[in-house]
C-alpha positions as CSV (number, residue, x, y, z in Angstrom):
1,X,15.8,9.5,-43.5
2,X,14.2,6.9,-45.7
3,X,17.6,6.5,-47.5
4,X,19.3,5.7,-44.2
5,X,16.8,3.0,-43.4
6,X,17.2,1.5,-46.9
7,X,20.9,1.7,-46.6
8,X,20.8,-0.2,-43.4
9,X,18.4,-2.8,-44.6
10,X,20.4,-3.5,-47.8
11,X,23.6,-3.9,-45.6
12,X,21.8,-6.5,-43.6
13,X,21.4,-8.4,-46.8
14,X,25.3,-8.5,-47.2
15,X,26.0,-9.2,-43.5
16,X,23.1,-9.6,-41.1
17,X,24.9,-8.5,-38.0
18,X,22.7,-7.2,-35.1
19,X,21.8,-7.9,-31.5
20,X,19.1,-10.5,-30.5
21,X,15.7,-8.9,-30.8
22,X,13.2,-8.3,-28.1
23,X,10.7,-10.7,-29.5
24,X,11.8,-14.4,-29.9
25,X,13.2,-15.2,-33.4
26,X,14.1,-11.6,-34.3
27,X,17.1,-9.4,-34.5
28,X,17.5,-5.7,-34.2
29,X,19.9,-3.2,-36.1
30,X,20.1,0.5,-35.4
31,X,20.0,2.8,-38.1
32,X,23.2,5.0,-38.0
33,X,22.5,8.7,-37.3
34,X,18.8,8.0,-37.0
35,X,16.5,7.1,-33.9
36,X,15.4,4.1,-35.6
37,X,15.7,0.4,-35.2
38,X,15.0,-2.3,-37.7
39,X,13.7,-5.6,-36.4
40,X,14.3,-8.4,-38.8
41,X,14.3,-12.1,-39.0
42,X,16.5,-14.5,-40.9
43,X,14.7,-17.4,-42.6
44,X,15.9,-20.5,-44.5
45,X,14.7,-21.1,-47.9
46,X,16.5,-24.3,-49.0
47,X,20.1,-23.5,-48.7
48,X,19.7,-19.7,-48.9
49,X,19.1,-17.5,-46.0
50,X,16.7,-14.5,-46.4
51,X,16.6,-11.3,-44.3
52,X,13.0,-10.2,-43.8
53,X,12.5,-6.7,-42.2
54,X,9.6,-7.2,-39.7
55,X,9.3,-3.7,-38.6
56,X,10.9,-0.2,-38.4
57,X,10.7,1.0,-34.7
58,X,11.4,4.4,-33.3
59,X,14.1,4.0,-30.6
60,X,12.4,5.8,-28.0
61,X,9.3,3.4,-28.1
62,X,8.9,1.8,-24.8
63,X,8.7,-2.0,-25.0
64,X,7.5,-4.0,-22.0
65,X,10.0,-6.0,-20.4
66,X,7.8,-9.2,-20.5
67,X,7.8,-9.0,-24.3
68,X,11.7,-9.5,-24.2
69,X,11.2,-12.7,-22.2
70,X,8.6,-14.1,-24.6
71,X,5.5,-13.7,-22.1
72,X,3.6,-11.4,-24.6
73,X,1.0,-14.1,-25.4
74,X,0.2,-14.7,-21.8
75,X,0.1,-11.1,-21.1
76,X,-2.4,-10.6,-24.0
77,X,-4.6,-13.5,-22.6
78,X,-4.6,-12.0,-19.2
79,X,-5.6,-8.4,-20.5
80,X,-8.6,-10.3,-22.6
81,X,-9.8,-12.0,-19.2
82,X,-9.6,-8.5,-17.4
83,X,-11.6,-7.0,-20.2
84,X,-14.3,-9.6,-20.3
85,X,-14.6,-9.5,-16.5
86,X,-14.9,-5.9,-16.6
87,X,-17.6,-5.8,-19.2
88,X,-19.6,-8.4,-17.2
89,X,-19.4,-6.2,-14.2
90,X,-20.4,-3.1,-16.1
91,X,-23.4,-4.8,-17.6
92,X,-24.4,-6.1,-14.4
93,X,-24.4,-2.6,-12.8
94,X,-26.3,-1.3,-15.8
95,X,-28.9,-3.9,-15.5
96,X,-29.2,-3.3,-11.7
97,X,-29.7,0.5,-12.4
98,X,-32.1,0.0,-15.2
99,X,-34.5,-2.4,-13.0
C-alpha cells in the first residue's frame, strides 16, 4: 500500500495532474487501486514549482460540503461560540443547584 502511495506521489512530481481540492489552494489525486486520495498543493519557489503532499486521506472519509466552498473558518468560529455559550449555561445551572 505504501508503495502505491509513494508511486502516485512521485508521479505528481513529474506531472501534477489532479482535480481541484476540497480545500482552497489544494488539488487531489486518487491512488490507483487503493481507497486513498493524496491532497497536495503546488508552491512557487523562484522559477520552480514544488508539489507538497498535504495529507493522505481515506476515500470514504466524509468531508462537509461547506469546507469545499471555503466556509470552514466560519464554521469553526460558530462551533466555538456555541461551545462557549453551552459552557456558560452549564456553569450557571451548576451554580444554581449548588446554592
